[in-house]
Structure formats: C-alpha cells, structure tokens
C-alpha positions, -999 to +999 in steps of 0.1 A: +397-500+280+422-473+289+400-459+315+394-493+330+431-499+332+436-465+349+409-473+375+425-506+383+460-492+386+448-462+406+428-482+431+459-502+440+489-478+439+480-441+440+470-416+466+472-385+444+465-385+406+474-354+387+469-346+350+470-312+335+442-297+314+468-273+301+445-246+287+410-232+291+384-247+268+386-223+238+423-223+236+425-261+234+412-262+198+435-234+189+464-252+205+455-285+188+449-269+154+483-252+157+500-284+168+514-291+134+535-260+135+533-247+171+526-268+202+512-261+237+497-295+244+501-330+231+474-332+204+466-368+215+453-356+249+423-334+243+403-314+269+374-339+271+397-369+273+416-353+301+383-346+320+373-383+315+406-395+329+403-372+359+367-384+365+379-421+363+407-414+387+383-398+412+360-427+410+387-449+425+388-427+456+422-410+451+428-373+455+430-355+422+449-324+410+449-305+377+461-272+364+459-247+336+482-221+322+471-185+317+483-161+290+471-179+259+442-155+252+416-172+273+386-152+287+374-150+322+343-170+313+365-198+298+386-199+329+355-202+351+340-229+328+373-248+330+374-246+368+338-258+371+345-286+346+374-298+367+354-295+400+326-315+384+352-343+378+360-342+415+393-324+413+405-315+448+436-294+441+439-269+413+469-248+401+471-218+378+504-205+363+516-182+336+522-198+302+558-192+291+567-201+255+594-228+260+607-228+224+599-211+191+581-243+182+555-236+209+526-210+209+537-175+218+525-158+250+494-136+243+494-119+277+515-117+309+488-121+336+494-097+366+500-113+400+468-097+415+448-116+388+463-148+399+453-140+435+417-134+423+416-168+406+430-185+438+402-170+459+376-177+432+387-214+430+386-220+467+355-198+476+333-200+446+342-233+429+350-252+460+385-267+454+401-279+486+433-260+476+443-237+449+479-225+441+479-196+417+507-174+406+529-164+377+556-190+386+532-218+398+536-250+378+515-281+378+540-298+401+539-269+425+551-281+459+525-262+480+500-286+466+520-315+479+523-300+513+486-294+515+479-329+502+499-344+530+479-325+556+446-333+538+454-371+538+463-370+575+431-351+583+409-374+563+425-405+579+421-391+614+384-383+607+379-418+593+395-434+624+372-414+647+341-428+630 
C-alpha cells in the first residue's frame, strides 16, 4: 500500500527521488540493534525496505539517488554489495561521505576514511558499477550539491535526446 502510494505520487510530482541507505549491509543490523541506546538510522527504515522504495520510485521513471556513510566498520565487500544492490534498484546518482557522530546518542566513528579511498570508490561506482554520477569525499553528504548540478545536465540531455527521436 505504501509503495503504491509512492508510485502514484512520484509519477505526478517528482523528477528526482532520493533516499539514503545510510550504511552498508552488515552495519545496518548493528545500527538497528544498537538503536535502543545509540542510533545511526531510523530503525523503522531498514536496508531492504529502502531498496524496495528506491525500486518503486525508479519504476515511475524518475531519476533516483542514494548514499551511504563510511567509517562505521564496513568492509570493502560490503560497500561493493551495497553499491550493486542500489544499482540493481536503478539508482542513477550515488554519494559516499564520512560518518561523523552527531551526538553521544549516536554510534561512534570506527574509522576516518582517507580522501584517496573516497576517490577510489568514486571511480569504482562510475566505472565498475555504472552509476551515472558519483560524489564521494569526506565532507560529501546525501544532499551534496554536485549531484543536483549533474542531475540538471542529465535531465536536459535526456530531454534533448528524446526530442530528437
């Protein structure tokens, strides 16, 4: 019922739909289990539910964007699995940023990811996974503006291509 409502709303009003996965697959259960004392994600919005919402959004024809935060103890394989899960849902734009503990009630940072690792993930996301655009860096957030600038160019390009057909 919720997904049907999302599809209806998206098909009428939205060009870009963005929802954040928040963490790689293995850190989601940790984050949810710790939610009673320490939070990183809303325990009502699980990993699989977020993927289902992204898939439903993509089925309406909108551009989709999602992101994860690094530094919560995720492995390279978990980041790769998360990227491919998102791509399989049709995500066009992907962002990666450094997790920063906002308050003592949230999970602590496990690792500060070096900038060169973020550059590696940017290239991997675009070249290996096939996202149309990846913004990746320690200060990148899910609302990162570079994605919006790219999206504007992407929309114009797609509309021009459709008009030429």
